[in-house]
C-alpha positions as CSV (number, residue, x, y, z in Angstrom):
1,X,-2.8,-9.0,27.1
2,X,-4.3,-5.7,26.2
3,X,-8.0,-6.4,27.6
4,X,-8.8,-2.8,27.6
5,X,-7.6,-1.8,23.9
6,X,-8.8,-5.2,22.1
7,X,-10.3,-7.4,24.6
8,X,-14.5,-8.1,25.1
9,X,-14.1,-9.3,28.4
10,X,-10.9,-9.9,30.7
11,X,-9.8,-13.2,28.7
12,X,-10.8,-13.7,25.2
13,X,-11.2,-17.2,26.6
14,X,-14.7,-16.2,27.1
15,X,-14.7,-14.8,23.2
16,X,-17.1,-17.9,22.4
17,X,-19.5,-17.0,25.0
18,X,-18.7,-13.5,24.9
19,X,-18.7,-12.4,21.1
20,X,-21.3,-14.8,19.8
21,X,-19.0,-17.8,19.1
22,X,-17.4,-18.9,16.2
23,X,-19.5,-17.0,13.7
24,X,-21.9,-14.3,12.9
25,X,-24.5,-16.7,14.4
26,X,-24.0,-15.9,18.1
27,X,-26.0,-14.9,20.8
28,X,-23.4,-14.0,23.7
29,X,-23.1,-10.5,25.4
30,X,-20.9,-8.7,27.0
31,X,-20.8,-6.2,30.1
32,X,-21.0,-3.3,27.7
33,X,-23.0,-5.5,24.8
34,X,-20.7,-4.2,22.1
35,X,-19.4,-7.7,20.7
36,X,-23.0,-9.5,20.7
37,X,-23.3,-11.6,17.6
38,X,-20.4,-10.6,16.1
39,X,-18.0,-12.8,13.7
40,X,-15.0,-14.5,15.6
41,X,-14.0,-16.8,12.5
42,X,-10.7,-17.0,12.3
43,X,-9.2,-15.7,15.9
44,X,-9.1,-17.2,19.1
45,X,-7.5,-16.4,22.6
46,X,-4.4,-17.3,21.6
47,X,-4.3,-17.0,17.3
48,X,-5.2,-14.6,14.6
49,X,-5.4,-15.7,10.9
50,X,-4.8,-13.5,8.2
51,X,-4.8,-14.0,4.4
52,X,-2.8,-11.8,1.7
53,X,-3.1,-12.4,-1.9
54,X,-0.1,-11.3,-4.4
55,X,1.5,-11.7,-7.6
56,X,4.4,-14.1,-6.4
57,X,4.5,-14.8,-10.3
58,X,4.0,-12.7,-13.3
59,X,4.4,-9.2,-14.7
60,X,4.2,-7.9,-11.2
61,X,5.8,-10.3,-9.3
62,X,8.7,-7.9,-7.8
63,X,5.9,-7.3,-5.4
64,X,6.4,-10.7,-3.8
65,X,9.0,-9.1,-1.9
66,X,6.0,-7.4,0.6
67,X,5.0,-10.3,2.4
68,X,8.6,-11.4,3.3
69,X,8.5,-8.2,4.9
70,X,5.0,-8.9,6.5
71,X,6.1,-12.2,7.8
72,X,9.2,-10.7,9.4
73,X,7.6,-8.5,11.3
74,X,4.7,-11.1,12.5
75,X,7.5,-13.6,13.3
76,X,8.8,-11.0,15.2
77,X,6.1,-10.2,17.4
78,X,4.7,-13.7,17.6
79,X,8.3,-14.9,19.0
80,X,9.4,-11.9,21.0
81,X,6.2,-9.7,22.0
82,X,3.8,-12.6,22.8
83,X,2.0,-11.9,19.3
84,X,-0.7,-8.8,19.4
85,X,-2.8,-8.8,22.4
86,X,-1.3,-12.4,23.4
87,X,-2.5,-14.0,20.2
88,X,0.0,-15.2,17.7
89,X,-0.5,-14.6,14.3
90,X,-0.6,-16.9,11.1
91,X,-0.4,-15.4,7.7
92,X,-1.3,-17.2,5.0
93,X,-0.1,-15.9,1.4
94,X,-1.7,-17.3,-1.7
95,X,-0.4,-16.1,-5.3
96,X,-2.8,-14.5,-8.1
97,X,-0.2,-13.9,-10.7
98,X,-1.7,-10.1,-11.1
99,X,-5.0,-11.9,-13.0
100,X,-8.3,-10.8,-11.1
101,X,-10.0,-14.0,-11.8
102,X,-7.4,-16.0,-10.0
103,X,-7.4,-13.2,-6.9
104,X,-11.2,-14.1,-6.7
105,X,-10.3,-17.8,-6.6
106,X,-7.8,-17.0,-4.2
107,X,-9.9,-14.9,-1.7
108,X,-12.6,-17.7,-1.7
109,X,-9.9,-20.2,-0.5
110,X,-8.6,-18.0,2.2
111,X,-12.3,-17.1,3.4
112,X,-14.4,-20.3,2.9
113,X,-11.6,-22.8,3.5
114,X,-8.6,-21.3,5.2
115,X,-11.3,-19.8,7.5
116,X,-9.2,-16.5,7.9
117,X,-10.0,-13.4,10.4
118,X,-9.4,-10.9,7.7
119,X,-7.9,-10.6,4.1
120,X,-4.8,-8.4,4.8
121,X,-3.6,-6.7,1.8
122,X,-4.7,-8.1,-1.7
123,X,-2.0,-6.3,-4.1
124,X,-3.2,-4.1,-7.0
125,X,-6.1,-2.6,-8.5
126,X,-7.5,-5.0,-10.6
127,X,-7.2,-8.0,-8.1
128,X,-9.0,-6.0,-5.4
129,X,-11.7,-4.5,-7.6
130,X,-12.7,-8.0,-8.6
131,X,-12.5,-9.4,-4.8
132,X,-14.2,-6.5,-3.1
133,X,-17.8,-7.3,-3.8
134,X,-17.3,-10.8,-2.3
135,X,-15.4,-10.2,0.6
136,X,-17.9,-7.1,1.4
137,X,-20.9,-9.7,0.7
138,X,-19.4,-12.0,3.3
139,X,-18.5,-9.2,5.7
140,X,-14.6,-10.2,6.3
141,X,-12.2,-7.3,6.5
142,X,-10.0,-6.7,3.6
143,X,-7.5,-4.5,4.8
144,X,-4.9,-2.1,4.1
145,X,-5.2,-3.1,0.2
146,X,-1.7,-2.8,-1.4
147,X,-3.0,-0.3,-3.9
148,X,-3.5,3.5,-4.1
149,X,-6.7,3.7,-6.0
150,X,-8.9,6.4,-4.6
151,X,-11.6,4.5,-4.5
152,X,-10.9,2.6,-1.6
153,X,-11.3,5.6,0.4
154,X,-14.5,7.4,-1.7
155,X,-16.8,4.2,-1.9
156,X,-19.4,4.3,0.5
157,X,-21.2,0.4,-0.2
158,X,-17.8,-1.3,0.8
159,X,-17.2,-0.6,4.1
160,X,-15.1,-3.9,4.9
161,X,-12.3,-2.7,2.0
162,X,-9.8,0.1,3.0
163,X,-6.9,1.3,1.6
164,X,-3.3,2.2,3.4
165,X,-0.7,4.0,1.3
166,X,-1.2,7.6,0.0
167,X,-4.1,7.3,-3.0
168,X,-3.1,7.9,-6.4
169,X,-5.5,11.3,-7.1
170,X,-3.4,12.9,-4.3
171,X,0.2,11.3,-5.4
172,X,-0.8,13.1,-8.9
173,X,-1.3,16.2,-7.1
174,X,2.0,16.4,-5.8
175,X,3.5,16.0,-9.0
176,X,1.3,18.5,-10.6
177,X,2.5,21.4,-7.8
178,X,6.1,20.1,-8.1
179,X,5.9,21.0,-11.4
180,X,3.5,24.0,-11.4
181,X,6.4,25.5,-9.2
182,X,9.4,23.9,-10.9
183,X,8.7,24.0,-14.3
184,X,5.1,26.1,-15.0
185,X,5.1,25.6,-18.8
186,X,6.1,21.8,-18.7
187,X,4.9,19.7,-21.9
188,X,4.3,16.6,-20.4
189,X,4.3,13.1,-21.9
190,X,2.7,10.1,-20.0
191,X,3.0,6.4,-20.2
192,X,0.3,5.0,-18.2
193,X,-0.9,1.2,-17.7
194,X,-4.2,0.7,-18.8
195,X,-6.4,-0.2,-16.0
196,X,-8.2,1.5,-13.1
197,X,-4.2,1.9,-11.5
198,X,-3.2,4.2,-14.4
199,X,-6.3,5.7,-15.4
200,X,-6.9,7.2,-11.9
201,X,-3.4,8.3,-11.4
202,X,-3.3,9.9,-14.8
203,X,-7.2,11.5,-14.3
204,X,-5.7,13.0,-11.1
205,X,-2.7,14.5,-12.8
206,X,-5.2,16.0,-15.4
207,X,-7.3,17.6,-13.0
208,X,-4.6,18.9,-10.9
209,X,-2.8,20.7,-14.1
210,X,-6.5,22.0,-15.3
211,X,-6.1,26.2,-15.3
212,X,-2.4,26.3,-15.9
213,X,0.3,26.7,-18.1
214,X,1.4,22.6,-17.7
215,X,0.0,20.7,-20.8
216,X,0.2,17.3,-21.9
217,X,1.2,16.8,-25.2
218,X,1.9,13.0,-25.9
219,X,0.2,10.0,-24.0
220,X,0.5,6.1,-24.5
221,X,-1.1,3.0,-22.8
222,X,0.4,-0.2,-22.2
223,X,-1.6,-3.5,-21.3
224,X,-0.2,-5.5,-18.6
225,X,0.0,-8.5,-20.6
226,X,2.3,-6.4,-22.9
227,X,5.7,-7.8,-23.6
228,X,7.5,-4.6,-24.1
229,X,6.8,-0.9,-23.7
230,X,9.3,-0.2,-26.3
231,X,7.2,1.5,-29.0
232,X,5.1,3.5,-26.6
233,X,8.3,5.2,-25.6
234,X,9.2,5.8,-29.2
235,X,6.2,7.6,-29.6
236,X,6.5,9.7,-26.4
237,X,10.2,10.6,-27.6
238,X,8.8,12.0,-30.6
239,X,6.8,14.4,-28.8
240,X,10.0,16.3,-27.6
241,X,8.3,16.5,-24.2
242,X,10.6,18.1,-21.2
243,X,8.6,16.0,-18.9
244,X,7.9,12.4,-18.7
245,X,5.4,10.8,-16.3
246,X,6.0,7.4,-15.9
247,X,2.4,5.4,-14.2
248,X,3.7,1.9,-14.3
249,X,4.3,-1.2,-12.3
250,X,7.9,-2.2,-11.8
251,X,8.6,-4.7,-14.7
252,X,7.5,-1.7,-17.0
253,X,9.1,0.7,-15.0
254,X,12.4,-0.6,-15.2
255,X,11.6,-0.8,-19.3
256,X,10.8,2.9,-19.3
257,X,13.7,3.8,-17.3
258,X,15.9,1.9,-20.0
259,X,14.4,3.1,-22.9
260,X,14.3,6.7,-21.8
261,X,18.2,6.1,-20.8
262,X,18.9,4.8,-24.1
263,X,17.1,7.4,-26.2
264,X,20.2,10.1,-26.4
265,X,18.1,12.5,-27.9
266,X,15.2,13.0,-25.2
267,X,16.5,14.0,-22.0
268,X,13.2,14.9,-20.0
269,X,12.6,15.3,-16.4
270,X,11.5,11.5,-15.4
271,X,8.8,11.6,-13.0
272,X,8.3,7.7,-11.7
273,X,5.4,7.2,-9.7
274,X,5.9,5.7,-6.2
275,X,4.5,2.3,-7.1
276,X,7.6,1.5,-9.6
277,X,10.5,3.8,-7.3
278,X,12.0,0.6,-5.5
279,X,15.7,-0.2,-5.9
280,X,14.8,-3.1,-7.7
281,X,13.1,-1.6,-10.3
282,X,16.3,1.0,-10.7
283,X,19.0,-1.1,-10.1
284,X,18.8,-3.2,-13.5
285,X,18.6,0.0,-15.7
286,X,22.1,0.8,-14.0
287,X,22.4,3.8,-11.3
288,X,23.7,6.0,-13.5
289,X,21.0,5.8,-16.2
290,X,18.4,7.1,-13.7
291,X,20.2,10.3,-11.7
292,X,17.9,13.2,-11.6
293,X,14.5,11.2,-12.1
294,X,11.7,12.0,-9.4
295,X,9.0,10.4,-6.8
296,X,7.7,10.9,-3.4
297,X,7.2,8.5,-0.9
298,X,5.8,8.5,2.9
299,X,8.1,5.7,4.4
300,X,11.6,5.3,5.3
301,X,14.0,4.3,2.9
302,X,16.5,1.5,4.1
303,X,19.1,2.8,1.8
304,X,18.9,6.4,3.2
305,X,21.7,7.0,5.7
306,X,19.2,9.6,7.4
307,X,17.9,6.7,9.1
308,X,21.0,4.8,9.8
309,X,21.2,5.4,13.5
310,X,17.0,5.4,13.5
311,X,15.5,3.1,16.5
312,X,13.0,1.6,14.0
313,X,15.3,1.0,11.1
314,X,17.8,-0.6,13.1
315,X,15.3,-2.8,14.7
316,X,13.7,-3.7,11.2
317,X,17.1,-4.4,9.7
318,X,18.0,-7.2,12.8
319,X,14.8,-8.7,12.7
320,X,14.9,-9.2,9.0
321,X,18.5,-10.9,9.4
322,X,16.6,-13.0,12.1
323,X,13.4,-13.9,10.8
324,X,13.9,-13.4,6.8
325,X,17.6,-14.2,6.6
326,X,17.0,-15.0,3.1
327,X,15.9,-11.4,1.9
328,X,17.7,-8.5,1.3
329,X,16.7,-5.7,4.4
330,X,17.5,-2.7,1.9
331,X,14.4,-3.7,-0.7
332,X,12.2,-1.1,0.0
333,X,8.8,-3.2,-0.5
334,X,10.2,-5.5,2.4
335,X,10.3,-2.3,4.5
336,X,7.0,-1.1,3.1
337,X,5.6,-5.0,4.2
338,X,7.1,-4.1,7.9
339,X,5.5,-0.8,7.6
340,X,1.7,-2.2,7.1
341,X,2.2,-4.9,9.4
342,X,2.7,-2.5,12.2
343,X,0.1,-0.8,11.2
344,X,-2.7,-4.0,11.0
345,X,-0.6,-4.1,14.8
346,X,-1.7,-1.1,16.2
347,X,-5.6,-1.0,14.3
348,X,-6.0,-4.4,16.0
349,X,-4.9,-3.4,19.5
350,X,-7.2,-0.3,19.0
351,X,-10.4,-2.3,18.4
352,X,-12.9,-2.4,20.9
353,X,-13.5,-5.9,20.4
354,X,-11.7,-8.6,18.4
355,X,-13.9,-9.5,16.1
356,X,-14.2,-8.6,12.4
357,X,-16.5,-5.9,13.1
358,X,-14.4,-4.9,15.9
359,X,-11.7,-4.3,13.3
360,X,-13.9,-2.8,10.3
361,X,-14.6,0.0,13.0
362,X,-11.3,0.3,14.2
363,X,-9.5,1.2,11.1
364,X,-12.3,3.9,10.0
365,X,-11.2,5.7,13.3
366,X,-7.7,6.1,13.5
367,X,-6.4,9.3,14.8
368,X,-3.2,10.6,14.4
369,X,-1.7,6.8,14.8
370,X,2.1,6.8,14.7
371,X,3.8,4.3,12.2
372,X,7.4,4.1,13.3
373,X,8.6,3.2,9.9
374,X,6.5,6.2,8.1
375,X,8.4,9.6,7.5
376,X,8.4,11.9,10.5
377,X,5.3,13.9,10.3
378,X,3.5,10.9,8.6
379,X,0.7,9.4,10.9
380,X,-2.5,7.2,10.2
381,X,-5.8,9.0,10.3
382,X,-9.3,7.9,9.1
383,X,-12.9,9.1,10.0
384,X,-16.6,9.4,9.2
385,X,-16.2,10.4,5.1
386,X,-12.5,9.8,5.4
387,X,-11.3,6.5,4.2
388,X,-7.5,7.5,3.3
389,X,-5.5,6.5,6.6
390,X,-2.2,7.8,5.1
391,X,-2.5,11.6,3.1
392,X,1.0,12.7,3.6
393,X,4.2,12.5,1.2
394,X,7.5,13.9,0.5
395,X,8.8,14.3,-3.1
396,X,12.8,12.4,-3.6
397,X,15.2,12.5,-5.8
398,X,17.5,10.0,-7.1
399,X,21.5,10.9,-6.3
400,X,24.1,8.4,-6.7
401,X,22.7,5.4,-5.4
402,X,19.8,6.0,-3.5
403,X,16.8,8.6,-3.0
404,X,17.0,11.7,-1.2
405,X,14.1,13.7,0.5
406,X,13.5,17.1,-0.2
407,X,11.3,19.8,0.5
408,X,8.7,19.1,3.2
409,X,6.1,16.3,3.9
410,X,2.9,17.5,2.0
411,X,-0.4,16.9,3.9
412,X,-2.6,16.4,0.7
413,X,-5.6,16.8,2.7
414,X,-4.5,20.5,4.1
415,X,-3.2,21.3,0.8
416,X,-5.6,20.1,-1.5
417,X,-8.8,19.3,0.3
418,X,-10.2,15.9,0.5
419,X,-11.5,13.7,-1.9
420,X,-15.0,12.9,-2.6
421,X,-16.5,10.4,-4.1
C-alpha cells in the first residue's frame, strides 16, 4: 500500500479514527492534521466504491462501451495489482438513457443508497449539467466526467466536478486552425446538436474563425429526440459549402456521414468531432464512404498499427480479452475507458489523504501526469484556475479502414491561450 501517496497513516485500518470516521462528521486527526473531519464514505482500507452514469440505452447508447473498458481496467488492477493502494475497486454503473432527469435520479441512488465514494464519469453535457449542483451540494467528487464542455474547467462554483477529455472549445480551435492553414477561404456548413454540447463546440468554432476569411454559410441544429437528421442534411447540401463541420453524438454522426455519402452532388471536406469519430460510428456507413474525413484525438487508436507493439496497447488488449472477453478491444470507446480508469488510478495515488476532499484536491493539482494510453506528448495537467486535465490533441484523417494521425500534437494552452469563464 502506497501510504506516502494516499495514506493518512501507516494503515487506513485506522481511517475511522484518523480521517474523521465514515462521514463528514468525524473529528479524528492525523499526525499531519490533513485528514481531520474529512469524508470517508465509500472507502475503507480494503475497498473503494465508485459510481458511473452512462446511456446504456437510448439515442447515445454507443457510449455504453466506455464502462466496459473501465471495468476491465479495474478488474485487472484488483486481480493482479492488489487494487489501488491496496483497495479493490467496485464500479457500479447506472443507465440514464441520455435523459437528464434520469441522470439526477441515478446520481441520488448512487450517492444515497449505494454510498459511493465518488461519481466517476457521468456521460454527456446535459446529464452532467443536471447533476452537478446535487453532487457539489453533497460534496461528492464528480470526477473526469465524459463530456468536453468548457464549463467543467472554467466554473469556480462547482469544485467537486471536473472533466477529463479536451474541451469542445479547444477542439473547435484546432479545426479552425486547420482550415485557416489548409483552406483559408473555406465556406463551412455546420450541423450541431441543440444543447450545451453542440452549442459549446459550435460557439468555439465561430469565435476561432473571427477575423479570418473562413465563413459559415449554413447551419442546422437537431434535437437528440429527432428520429433522423436527413432534412437538415438536405438543407446543408443546398449551400454547396466546401467544408461540412459535423458536431454530433454517435447515432446522428452515422446518419450525417451516410447522408453525405449519398449526396453525390455535394462533396465537402467532412470534419467530424472527436466524440463521434469511433470506428463504431464509421463502420455502419461503410469505410469506402468515409475516406478522407478529418477529426482529432488525444489517445491511442487500437486499430492503428503504429501502436501494435506499444507496451500499454499490448497490455490493454491482453487484459480486455481476459477480463472483458465479450468486448472487442479494437473499439476505441473501450480504449477511452481504459485510459480514464488509469487516470483515476493515478489521481487516487497522488491524493494526500484517501478521503473525498483528498481526491477533490488531487485532481486539481495534476502536474504532467503520464497516462500510457494517451498519445506521446499528452499528459494530465491542472492547477489553480486551470481545471482542464487534457488540453493537447492531434489531427487525424480516415484512410482505408483506420484513422491516420497527421501533423504534430497541438498543445492548445500554448497555441491559443487558456480558457477562462
